[in-house]
ZADO-1210 file (C-alpha; in nm, 4 decimals, padded with zeros to 6 digits):
<atoms>
<atom x="11.9056" y="08.8121" z="09.3113" code="MET" pos="1"/>
<atom x="11.8500" y="08.5692" z="09.0767" code="SER" pos="2"/>
<atom x="11.9279" y="08.2837" z="08.9417" code="GLY" pos="3"/>
<atom x="12.2887" y="08.0770" z="08.9926" code="SER" pos="4"/>
<atom x="12.5776" y="08.2903" z="09.0843" code="GLY" pos="5"/>
<atom x="12.3286" y="08.4835" z="09.3576" code="ALA" pos="6"/>
<atom x="12.5196" y="08.5247" z="09.7021" code="PRO" pos="7"/>
<atom x="12.4370" y="08.4051" z="10.0498" code="SER" pos="8"/>
<atom x="12.4134" y="08.6403" z="10.2855" code="MET" pos="9"/>
<atom x="12.3090" y="08.5353" z="10.5862" code="THR" pos="10"/>
<atom x="12.3664" y="08.8024" z="10.9145" code="VAL" pos="11"/>
<atom x="12.2985" y="08.7771" z="11.2661" code="ASP" pos="12"/>
<atom x="11.9879" y="08.8728" z="11.3128" code="ALA" pos="13"/>
<atom x="11.9075" y="08.7793" z="11.6819" code="SER" pos="14"/>
<atom x="11.8576" y="09.0586" z="11.7868" code="GLN" pos="15"/>
<atom x="11.5655" y="09.1662" z="11.5220" code="ALA" pos="16"/>
<atom x="11.2230" y="09.1271" z="11.4705" code="ARG" pos="17"/>
<atom x="11.1280" y="09.0634" z="11.1559" code="VAL" pos="18"/>
<atom x="10.7177" y="09.0024" z="10.9820" code="ALA" pos="19"/>
<atom x="10.6684" y="08.7733" z="10.6973" code="ILE" pos="20"/>
<atom x="10.3364" y="08.9048" z="10.4428" code="VAL" pos="21"/>
<atom x="10.2496" y="08.6182" z="10.2289" code="ALA" pos="22"/>
<atom x="09.9663" y="08.6275" z="09.9691" code="SER" pos="23"/>
<atom x="09.7398" y="08.3472" z="10.0306" code="SER" pos="24"/>
<atom x="09.7219" y="08.2597" z="09.6227" code="TRP" pos="25"/>
<atom x="09.8716" y="07.9201" z="09.4820" code="HIS" pos="26"/>
<atom x="09.8761" y="07.7708" z="09.8207" code="THR" pos="27"/>
<atom x="10.2154" y="07.5374" z="09.6814" code="THR" pos="28"/>
<atom x="10.4144" y="07.7938" z="09.5779" code="VAL" pos="29"/>
<atom x="10.3396" y="08.0133" z="09.8385" code="MET" pos="30"/>
<atom x="10.3980" y="07.6936" z="10.1066" code="ASP" pos="31"/>
<atom x="10.6936" y="07.7125" z="09.9604" code="GLY" pos="32"/>
<atom x="10.7985" y="08.0402" z="09.9599" code="LEU" pos="33"/>
<atom x="10.6793" y="08.0435" z="10.3488" code="ILE" pos="34"/>
<atom x="10.9021" y="07.8027" z="10.4220" code="SER" pos="35"/>
<atom x="11.1803" y="07.9139" z="10.2027" code="GLY" pos="36"/>
<atom x="11.2028" y="08.2374" z="10.4298" code="ALA" pos="37"/>
<atom x="11.1539" y="08.0668" z="10.8074" code="GLN" pos="38"/>
<atom x="11.4706" y="07.8809" z="10.7339" code="ARG" pos="39"/>
<atom x="11.6817" y="08.1829" z="10.6127" code="SER" pos="40"/>
<atom x="11.5260" y="08.3279" z="10.9813" code="LEU" pos="41"/>
<atom x="11.6126" y="07.9828" z="11.2196" code="ALA" pos="42"/>
<atom x="11.9596" y="08.0314" z="11.0376" code="ASP" pos="43"/>
<atom x="12.0108" y="08.4035" z="11.0845" code="ALA" pos="44"/>
<atom x="11.8794" y="08.3558" z="11.4403" code="GLN" pos="45"/>
<atom x="11.5294" y="08.5426" z="11.4131" code="VAL" pos="46"/>
<atom x="11.3260" y="08.4824" z="11.7006" code="THR" pos="47"/>
<atom x="11.0160" y="08.7277" z="11.6662" code="ALA" pos="48"/>
<atom x="10.8934" y="08.6323" z="11.3544" code="ILE" pos="49"/>
<atom x="10.5271" y="08.7284" z="11.2799" code="GLU" pos="50"/>
<atom x="10.3375" y="08.5984" z="11.0097" code="ILE" pos="51"/>
<atom x="10.0700" y="08.7463" z="10.8546" code="VAL" pos="52"/>
<atom x="09.8121" y="08.6242" z="10.5029" code="TYR" pos="53"/>
<atom x="09.6677" y="08.9245" z="10.3018" code="VAL" pos="54"/>
<atom x="09.4150" y="08.8028" z="10.0153" code="PRO" pos="55"/>
<atom x="09.6604" y="08.8993" z="09.7343" code="GLY" pos="56"/>
<atom x="09.9607" y="09.0408" z="09.6201" code="SER" pos="57"/>
<atom x="09.7828" y="09.3866" z="09.5586" code="PHE" pos="58"/>
<atom x="09.7379" y="09.4325" z="09.9326" code="GLU" pos="59"/>
<atom x="10.1143" y="09.3590" z="10.0088" code="LEU" pos="60"/>
<atom x="10.2587" y="09.6888" z="10.0442" code="PRO" pos="61"/>
<atom x="09.9804" y="09.8460" z="10.2455" code="ILE" pos="62"/>
<atom x="10.0500" y="09.5707" z="10.4518" code="VAL" pos="63"/>
<atom x="10.4146" y="09.5919" z="10.4925" code="ALA" pos="64"/>
<atom x="10.3916" y="09.9467" z="10.5349" code="GLN" pos="65"/>
<atom x="10.1842" y="09.9130" z="10.8910" code="ALA" pos="66"/>
<atom x="10.3989" y="09.6150" z="11.0256" code="TYR" pos="67"/>
<atom x="10.7033" y="09.8883" z="10.8900" code="ALA" pos="68"/>
<atom x="10.5385" y="10.1416" z="11.0584" code="ARG" pos="69"/>
<atom x="10.4871" y="09.9249" z="11.3897" code="ALA" pos="70"/>
<atom x="10.8505" y="09.8644" z="11.4245" code="GLY" pos="71"/>
<atom x="10.9702" y="09.5697" z="11.2813" code="TYR" pos="72"/>
<atom x="11.3177" y="09.5625" z="11.1591" code="ASP" pos="73"/>
<atom x="11.2440" y="09.4251" z="10.8403" code="ALA" pos="74"/>
<atom x="10.9378" y="09.2637" z="10.6465" code="VAL" pos="75"/>
<atom x="10.9723" y="09.0237" z="10.3650" code="ILE" pos="76"/>
<atom x="10.6764" y="09.0409" z="10.1318" code="ALA" pos="77"/>
<atom x="10.5924" y="08.6753" z="09.9344" code="LEU" pos="78"/>
<atom x="10.3762" y="08.6920" z="09.6891" code="GLY" pos="79"/>
<atom x="10.3128" y="08.5322" z="09.3002" code="VAL" pos="80"/>
<atom x="10.1462" y="08.6842" z="09.0076" code="ILE" pos="81"/>
<atom x="10.0907" y="08.4454" z="08.6884" code="ILE" pos="82"/>
<atom x="10.0500" y="08.5928" z="08.3866" code="ARG" pos="83"/>
<atom x="09.7084" y="08.5519" z="08.2691" code="GLY" pos="84"/>
<atom x="09.5158" y="08.6824" z="07.9392" code="GLY" pos="85"/>
<atom x="09.4622" y="09.0301" z="08.0106" code="THR" pos="86"/>
<atom x="09.6751" y="09.3645" z="08.1317" code="PRO" pos="87"/>
<atom x="09.5824" y="09.2239" z="08.5013" code="HIS" pos="88"/>
<atom x="09.9103" y="09.0508" z="08.5005" code="PHE" pos="89"/>
<atom x="10.0925" y="09.4302" z="08.4835" code="GLU" pos="90"/>
<atom x="09.8735" y="09.6433" z="08.6441" code="TYR" pos="91"/>
<atom x="09.8993" y="09.4440" z="08.9556" code="VAL" pos="92"/>
<atom x="10.2600" y="09.3596" z="08.8957" code="SER" pos="93"/>
<atom x="10.3627" y="09.7468" z="08.8706" code="ALA" pos="94"/>
<atom x="10.1171" y="09.8274" z="09.1678" code="ALA" pos="95"/>
<atom x="10.2971" y="09.5388" z="09.4258" code="ALA" pos="96"/>
<atom x="10.6131" y="09.6212" z="09.3298" code="THR" pos="97"/>
<atom x="10.6161" y="10.0531" z="09.3302" code="ASP" pos="98"/>
<atom x="10.4522" y="09.9962" z="09.6064" code="GLY" pos="99"/>
<atom x="10.6571" y="09.7674" z="09.7910" code="LEU" pos="100"/>
<atom x="10.9260" y="10.0255" z="09.6920" code="ALA" pos="101"/>
<atom x="10.7607" y="10.3195" z="09.8162" code="ARG" pos="102"/>
<atom x="10.6996" y="10.1167" z="10.1712" code="VAL" pos="103"/>
<atom x="11.0757" y="10.0940" z="10.2293" code="ALA" pos="104"/>
<atom x="11.1840" y="10.4076" z="10.1039" code="LEU" pos="105"/>
<atom x="10.9030" y="10.6307" z="10.3114" code="ASP" pos="106"/>
<atom x="10.9870" y="10.4402" z="10.6877" code="THR" pos="107"/>
<atom x="11.3662" y="10.2801" z="10.5802" code="GLY" pos="108"/>
<atom x="11.2566" y="09.9354" z="10.7120" code="VAL" pos="109"/>
<atom x="11.4174" y="09.6804" z="10.4424" code="PRO" pos="110"/>
<atom x="11.1709" y="09.5187" z="10.2687" code="ILE" pos="111"/>
<atom x="11.2528" y="09.1504" z="10.1489" code="GLY" pos="112"/>
<atom x="11.1203" y="09.1493" z="09.7718" code="PHE" pos="113"/>
<atom x="10.9442" y="08.8103" z="09.7611" code="GLY" pos="114"/>
<atom x="10.7008" y="08.8486" z="09.4764" code="LEU" pos="115"/>
<atom x="10.7340" y="08.6399" z="09.1794" code="LEU" pos="116"/>
<atom x="10.6036" y="08.7742" z="08.8480" code="THR" pos="117"/>
<atom x="10.5877" y="08.4082" z="08.6202" code="CYS" pos="118"/>
<atom x="10.4461" y="08.4015" z="08.3182" code="ASP" pos="119"/>
<atom x="10.3158" y="08.0218" z="08.4502" code="ASN" pos="120"/>
<atom x="10.3085" y="07.8607" z="08.7291" code="GLU" pos="121"/>
<atom x="10.5987" y="07.6225" z="08.6665" code="GLN" pos="122"/>
<atom x="10.8469" y="07.9419" z="08.6470" code="GLN" pos="123"/>
<atom x="10.6527" y="07.9946" z="08.9798" code="ALA" pos="124"/>
<atom x="10.7059" y="07.6348" z="09.0924" code="LEU" pos="125"/>
<atom x="11.0585" y="07.6646" z="08.9653" code="ASP" pos="126"/>
<atom x="11.1540" y="07.9648" z="09.2103" code="ARG" pos="127"/>
<atom x="10.9421" y="07.8472" z="09.5001" code="ALA" pos="128"/>
<atom x="11.1914" y="07.7020" z="09.7206" code="GLY" pos="129"/>
<atom x="11.0097" y="07.3451" z="09.6473" code="LEU" pos="130"/>
<atom x="11.2414" y="06.9693" z="09.6925" code="ALA" pos="131"/>
<atom x="11.2432" y="06.9863" z="09.3172" code="ASP" pos="132"/>
<atom x="11.2945" y="07.3719" z="09.2886" code="SER" pos="133"/>
<atom x="11.5964" y="07.5439" z="09.0953" code="HIS" pos="134"/>
<atom x="11.5751" y="07.8547" z="09.3184" code="GLU" pos="135"/>
<atom x="11.4636" y="07.9843" z="09.6884" code="ASP" pos="136"/>
<atom x="11.3245" y="08.2899" z="09.6032" code="LYS" pos="137"/>
<atom x="11.1963" y="08.3225" z="10.0051" code="GLY" pos="138"/>
<atom x="11.5466" y="08.2261" z="10.1624" code="ARG" pos="139"/>
<atom x="11.6477" y="08.5272" z="09.8858" code="GLU" pos="140"/>
<atom x="11.4109" y="08.7846" z="09.9844" code="ALA" pos="141"/>
<atom x="11.4835" y="08.7432" z="10.3694" code="VAL" pos="142"/>
<atom x="11.8711" y="08.6832" z="10.2932" code="GLU" pos="143"/>
<atom x="11.8472" y="09.0575" z="10.1362" code="ALA" pos="144"/>
<atom x="11.6500" y="09.2270" z="10.3699" code="ALA" pos="145"/>
<atom x="11.8332" y="09.0638" z="10.6789" code="LEU" pos="146"/>
<atom x="12.1806" y="09.2282" z="10.5022" code="ALA" pos="147"/>
<atom x="12.0140" y="09.5913" z="10.4296" code="THR" pos="148"/>
<atom x="11.9213" y="09.5855" z="10.7791" code="TRP" pos="149"/>
<atom x="12.2616" y="09.5183" z="10.8863" code="SER" pos="150"/>
<atom x="12.4159" y="09.7945" z="10.6633" code="LEU" pos="151"/>
<atom x="12.1431" y="10.0403" z="10.7854" code="LEU" pos="152"/>
<atom x="12.2481" y="09.9643" z="11.1652" code="ARG" pos="153"/>
<atom x="12.6353" y="10.1351" z="11.1038" code="ASP" pos="154"/>
<atom x="12.4821" y="10.4080" z="10.8879" code="VAL" pos="155"/>
<atom x="12.5902" y="10.7277" z="11.0655" code="PRO" pos="156"/>
</atoms>
């Protein structure tokens, strides 16, 4: 989900246990993403919430996997990687993205993808769900994960 036209997918998830796994880099952006995720979880009536911080975005998949395997119904992965002058951006972005997809497929637990991969800090701020942001990717990550969780509960 991106930009204008993003659907709102609030579900009643009052029985769900949700973990937010958040990177420790770029505090202002991360504070916005986490706040957006928390607002969305409150709207969905989720009360069983665990928030855990990891060193960086590269560590998101392994910790998300641990929470998925521990019985959480959904895991929200939040992070931000800002392009620099070296190939580091591509490697970390690809590893974190591929790892989070693998966690979802291997565990069957929805992973809310709230990993921003941006060319500059302004792009990240514009997506962080702050008062002057254009988008709220923390909220969108929760909505997608909970909508997926709701759909998976009905699979025979």
